C-alpha positions in Angstrom: 69.1 -36.3 18.3 68.3 -34.9 21.9 65.1 -33.4 20.6 64.1 -36.8 19.2 64.9 -38.5 22.4 62.7 -36.4 24.5 60.2 -36.6 21.9 59.9 -40.4 22.3 60.0 -40.5 26.0 57.0 -37.9 25.7 55.0 -40.1 23.5 55.7 -43.2 25.7 54.2 -41.1 28.8 51.6 -40.3 27.0 50.9 -44.1 26.4 51.6 -45.1 29.8 48.9 -42.5 30.8 46.5 -43.6 28.2 46.7 -47.4 29.0 46.3 -46.2 32.7 43.4 -44.6 31.8 42.1 -47.4 30.2 43.0 -49.4 32.7 40.9 -47.7 35.3 38.1 -47.2 33.1 37.4 -51.0 32.8 38.1 -51.6 36.3 35.2 -49.0 36.9 32.9 -51.1 34.2 33.6 -54.2 36.0 32.7 -52.8 39.4 29.6 -51.2 37.7 28.9 -54.7 36.4 28.9 -56.7 39.4 27.7 -54.2 41.9 26.9 -56.3 45.3 24.1 -53.6 46.5 22.3 -54.5 42.8 22.9 -58.2 43.4 21.6 -58.3 46.9 18.3 -56.1 46.3 18.0 -58.6 43.0 18.0 -61.8 45.3 15.4 -59.7 47.8 13.4 -59.5 45.2 13.4 -63.0 43.9 13.1 -64.3 47.6 9.5 -62.2 47.9 8.5 -64.5 44.8 7.1 -67.8 44.6 9.7 -70.1 42.7 6.5 -72.1 41.2 4.5 -69.6 40.3 6.4 -66.3 40.0 3.7 -64.4 42.4 3.8 -62.7 46.0 4.4 -64.5 48.9 1.3 -63.5 50.5 0.0 -66.7 52.8 1.8 -68.6 55.2 1.6 -72.5 55.5 1.6 -73.8 58.9 2.2 -77.4 57.8 5.2 -76.7 56.2 6.4 -73.1 58.0 7.0 -71.7 54.9 5.7 -68.4 52.9 3.4 -69.4 49.7 1.8 -67.9 47.3 -2.2 -67.9 46.5 -1.9 -70.6 44.0 0.2 -73.0 46.2 -2.9 -74.0 48.0 -5.0 -74.5 44.9 -2.7 -76.0 42.5 0.7 -76.2 44.3 2.3 -78.6 46.7 0.4 -77.1 49.9 -3.1 -78.3 48.7 -5.0 -79.3 52.0 -2.6 -77.9 54.4 -3.3 -75.1 56.9 -2.7 -71.9 56.3 -2.9 -68.3 57.9 -2.3 -65.2 56.9 1.2 -63.2 57.5 0.1 -61.2 60.4 -1.0 -64.1 62.0 2.3 -66.3 61.1 4.4 -63.2 62.5 2.5 -62.9 65.8 2.3 -66.3 66.6 6.5 -66.8 65.8 7.0 -63.7 67.8 4.9 -64.7 70.4 6.8 -68.1 71.1 9.3 -68.3 74.1 12.5 -67.0 73.3 14.4 -67.8 76.2 16.0 -71.1 74.7 19.1 -69.9 74.3 19.7 -68.6 78.1 18.0 -71.7 79.4 20.3 -73.8 77.3 23.5 -71.8 78.7 22.0 -72.0 82.2 21.9 -75.8 81.8 25.4 -76.0 80.2 27.0 -74.3 82.9 25.4 -76.6 85.8 26.3 -79.5 84.2 29.8 -78.4 83.4 30.1 -77.7 87.2 28.7 -81.2 87.9 31.0 -83.1 85.9 33.9 -81.0 86.8 33.8 -82.0 90.4 33.4 -85.5 90.0 36.8 -86.8 90.5 36.1 -89.8 88.6 36.2 -87.9 85.3 39.3 -88.0 83.2 40.6 -85.1 81.3 39.7 -86.4 78.0 36.3 -87.6 79.2 35.8 -83.9 79.9 36.9 -82.9 76.9 34.1 -85.2 75.2 31.8 -83.8 77.1 32.4 -80.3 76.7 32.5 -81.1 72.8 28.9 -82.7 73.2 27.3 -80.0 75.4 28.4 -77.2 72.8 27.3 -78.7 69.7 24.1 -79.0 71.9 24.1 -75.1 72.7 25.0 -74.6 68.9 22.1 -76.7 68.2 19.9 -73.9 69.8 21.6 -70.9 68.7 21.1 -72.3 64.8 17.3 -72.4 65.9 17.2 -69.1 67.3 18.9 -68.0 64.1 16.4 -69.4 62.0 13.3 -68.1 63.8 14.6 -64.5 63.3 15.8 -64.9 59.6 12.0 -66.4 59.3 10.4 -63.5 61.0 12.4 -61.0 58.9 11.0 -63.1 55.8 7.6 -62.5 57.1 8.2 -59.0 57.7 9.3 -58.3 54.1 6.5 -60.3 52.7 4.2 -58.0 54.8 5.5 -55.0 53.5 5.4 -56.6 50.1 1.6 -57.2 50.3 1.0 -53.9 51.9 2.4 -51.9 48.7 0.6 -54.2 46.4 -2.7 -53.3 47.9 -1.8 -49.8 48.1 -1.3 -50.1 44.0 -4.0 -52.5 43.4 -6.2 -49.7 45.5 -4.7 -46.7 43.2 -5.2 -48.9 39.9 -8.8 -49.4 40.7 -9.5 -45.7 41.8 -7.6 -44.8 38.4 -9.8 -47.3 36.5 -13.3 -45.8 37.7 -11.9 -42.3 36.9 -11.7 -43.2 33.4 -14.5 -44.9 33.1 -16.3 -41.8 34.3 -14.4 -39.4 32.0 -15.5 -41.9 29.1 -19.2 -42.1 30.0 -18.8 -38.0 30.2 -17.8 -37.7 26.7 -20.0 -40.3 25.5 -22.8 -38.2 26.7 -21.4 -34.8 25.8 -21.1 -36.6 22.1 -24.4 -37.5 22.2 -25.7 -34.4 23.1 -24.1 -32.5 20.4 -25.4 -34.7 18.1 -29.0 -34.3 19.1 -28.4 -30.6 19.0 -27.0 -30.7 15.3 -30.3 -31.6 13.6 -32.3 -28.5 15.3 -29.6 -26.3 14.3 -30.2 -27.4 10.8 -33.8 -27.2 10.8 -33.9 -23.3 12.2 -31.5 -22.8 9.4 -33.8 -24.1 6.8 -36.9 -22.1 8.5 -35.1 -19.2 8.2 -34.4 -19.6 4.8 -37.9 -19.3 4.1 
């Protein structure tokens, strides 16, 4: 009976180990299915494509301040809009004054000093004033953040356009090479065909 109890305990332990391994494998499979890095890369790739036409974002619409593809100003929602290249848009956006946040903070400090020195201002009024002023600063921060993100988007589009240009150049070179090889093969086949009748004539002449 003691041996039977030991056998039962061993079998239970093996079942527990198998269940633990299956659970671990399930967790590993779940993690691989929802890899955040893969999802982030997929999102980045999708962002670099035009949502309307599925092409690379290779042009910049000045009117809407938006990255667009080559079809958007032709058959899309950006017809007749002022356009620029990605390089031009990047340089223009980067060259704009980025001291808005610093200036806003300086003005905030000055207004707070002035307001707090006024003896007629109550505590509740001061609270409301501070909330209003910080909302203004938050707006400036949000604008600066959008500008920085916009620059990153343009940089990514520029990189994609550069890679696409390189690949197109390689493909063009390969096409030219394949054409030259086909022409050379055709010339070789033609020369072989023209040489065969001469060989037959010589053989016939030798027979006589």
